[in-house]
C-alpha positions in Angstrom: 18.2 0.9 29.1 17.4 4.5 28.1 16.7 3.4 24.6 14.3 0.7 25.8 12.4 3.1 28.0 12.1 5.6 25.1 10.8 2.9 22.8 8.3 1.5 25.2 6.9 4.5 27.1 7.9 7.8 25.5 7.8 7.1 21.8 4.2 5.8 21.7 3.1 9.1 23.2 5.2 11.1 20.8 3.9 9.2 17.8 0.3 9.6 19.0 0.7 13.3 19.5 2.4 13.9 16.2 0.1 11.7 14.2 -2.9 13.3 16.0 -2.2 16.9 15.1 -5.1 18.9 13.6 -3.5 18.9 10.1 -2.9 15.2 10.1 -6.4 14.5 11.3 -7.7 16.5 8.5 -5.7 14.3 6.1 -7.1 11.1 7.7 -10.6 12.5 7.2 -10.0 12.5 3.4 -9.2 8.8 3.3 -10.7 6.7 6.2 -14.5 7.3 5.6 -14.3 5.5 2.3 -13.8 2.1 4.1 -16.6 -0.3 3.7 -17.6 -3.9 4.6 -15.1 -6.0 6.6 -12.3 -3.6 7.4 -8.7 -4.3 8.4 -6.4 -1.5 9.7 -2.7 -1.9 9.6 -1.0 0.1 12.4 -4.3 0.6 14.2 -2.5 1.5 17.5 -3.4 4.9 18.9 -7.0 4.5 17.6 -6.7 7.9 15.7 -8.7 6.7 12.6 -11.6 5.2 14.5 -13.6 8.4 14.7 -13.6 8.7 10.9 -15.1 5.3 10.0 -18.7 5.3 8.8 -20.1 2.7 11.2 -23.2 2.3 8.9 -20.9 1.1 6.1 -18.5 -1.0 8.1 -19.6 -4.5 9.0 -16.6 -5.5 11.1 -13.3 -3.9 12.2 -10.0 -5.6 12.8 -6.4 -4.4 13.2 -2.8 -5.0 14.3 -0.1 -2.9 15.7 3.3 -3.9 17.3 3.1 -1.5 20.2 1.3 -2.7 23.3 1.0 0.9 24.5 -0.6 2.2 21.3 -2.9 -0.8 21.3 -4.2 0.2 24.7 -5.2 3.5 23.1 -6.9 1.7 20.2 -8.9 -0.6 22.5 -9.9 2.4 24.6 -11.2 4.2 21.5 -13.2 1.1 20.5 -14.8 0.9 23.9 -15.7 4.6 23.7 -17.3 4.1 20.3 -19.1 1.0 21.6 -18.2 -1.2 18.6 -16.8 -4.7 18.5 -13.2 -4.7 17.3 -10.7 -7.5 16.9 -7.5 -5.6 17.7 -4.3 -7.7 18.0 -0.6 -7.2 18.6 1.3 -8.1 15.5 3.3 -6.9 12.5 2.4 -6.3 8.9 4.9 -8.8 7.6 2.9 -11.7 9.2 -0.8 -10.9 9.6 -2.7 -13.2 11.9 -5.8 -13.4 9.6 -7.0 -15.8 6.9 -6.7 -15.0 3.2 -9.6 -13.3 1.5 -11.0 -12.0 4.8 -11.5 -8.3 4.2 -13.2 -5.9 1.8 -11.1 -2.9 2.8 -7.6 -2.4 4.2 -6.6 0.9 5.7 -2.9 1.9 6.1 -2.1 5.4 7.4 1.4 6.5 8.4 2.6 3.0 8.8 4.6 1.9 5.6 7.2 4.4 6.6 8.2 2.3 9.7 7.7 -1.4 8.8 10.8 -3.5 8.2 9.8 -4.9 4.8 7.2 -2.8 2.8 7.0 -5.3 0.0 6.2 -8.2 2.4 3.6 -6.0 4.1 1.9 -5.2 0.9 1.9 -8.9 -0.1 0.2 -9.7 3.2 -2.4 -7.0 2.6 -3.1 -8.5 -0.8 -3.5 -11.9 0.8 -6.0 -10.9 3.4 -8.1 -8.7 1.0 -10.9 -10.4 -0.9 -10.7 -10.3 -4.7 -11.3 -6.8 -5.8 -10.7 -5.5 -2.3 -9.4 -2.0 -1.8 -6.4 -0.5 0.0 -6.9 3.0 1.4 -3.5 4.6 2.1 -2.2 7.8 3.5 1.6 8.1 4.0 4.5 10.5 4.1 7.5 9.6 2.0 10.2 10.6 -0.4 9.7 14.1 -1.7 9.4 14.8 -5.4 12.0 17.6 -5.3 15.6 16.5 -5.6 17.0 18.9 -3.0 14.4 17.9 -0.4 15.0 14.2 -1.2 18.7 14.6 -0.8 18.2 16.2 2.6 15.8 13.4 3.6 18.5 10.8 2.8 21.1 12.7 4.8 18.8 13.0 7.9 17.2 9.5 7.7 19.7 7.5 9.7 19.3 9.7 12.8 15.5 10.1 12.2 15.0 6.3 12.1 16.7 5.9 15.4 14.7 8.6 17.2 11.3 7.9 15.6 10.8 4.1 15.8 12.3 3.1 12.4 10.3 5.8 10.5 11.9 6.3 7.1 11.8 9.6 5.2 12.9 8.4 1.8 10.4 5.6 1.0 8.4 6.2 -2.2 4.7 5.8 -1.6 2.5 5.2 -4.7 5.4 3.4 -6.5 5.7 1.0 -3.6 1.9 0.4 -3.5 1.8 -0.3 -7.2 4.7 -2.6 -7.1 2.9 -4.6 -4.3 0.2 -5.7 -6.8 -2.3 -2.9 -6.5 -3.9 -0.8 -9.2 -3.9 2.8 -8.1 -7.0 5.0 -8.3 -6.0 8.7 -8.8 -3.4 9.0 -6.1 -2.7 12.5 -4.8 0.3 14.2 -3.2 1.0 17.5 -1.5 3.4 19.2 0.9 1.5 19.8 4.1 1.4 23.4 5.2 3.2 24.2 8.5 5.5 21.2 8.3 9.1 21.1 7.2 9.4 19.7 3.7 11.6 16.8 4.6 8.7 15.4 6.7 5.8 17.0 5.0 5.3 15.3 1.6 2.0 13.4 1.9 0.5 10.9 -0.6 -2.9 9.3 -0.3 -5.5 7.4 -2.4 -7.1 4.1 -3.0 -5.8 1.0 -4.8 -7.5 -2.2 -5.9 -6.1 -5.6 -5.4 -4.9 -6.6 -8.8 -5.2 -10.1 -10.3 
């Protein structure tokens, strides 16, 4: 009972607050404005990325998120911006959109918590048009062995408390293995955050094949 209440009512607020910190928003501002054309956002709940889209460059906006509460925030942000948005409840492993539908896919702080990253990336490839781009920003496995070891030790408890968020998932390697050609990915430890949760990677990747 307590776990269900946490997942449904408390955790969405915790996630939105943590993922909406000033430092995290500065990271989002490095990635999201590059989206163009028909845009799909995976994990759009919370609506935190919407302020960073260049509405002159975006012809349409769609997104999915599994959290009804976070979707309320996202729809509220869309209303405040006054733009039409197709925002649906769903999961990345089974996207409710036709193949070759989007020019850009945006994925920020989402691959850490999905059940099957490989399946999610396969779905992103499917809904992207040939030559479509994936813009990503994720936290993940640290490059330093001592930090990575601590991440592995902490992860079981962390996942339970933070909505299946993983600390040890590699980022750029997972994106590349999903059939995307990376374009100059970058990574850094975010200042002011503990290293076990502060390794960030971001960049763009083109749908291969």
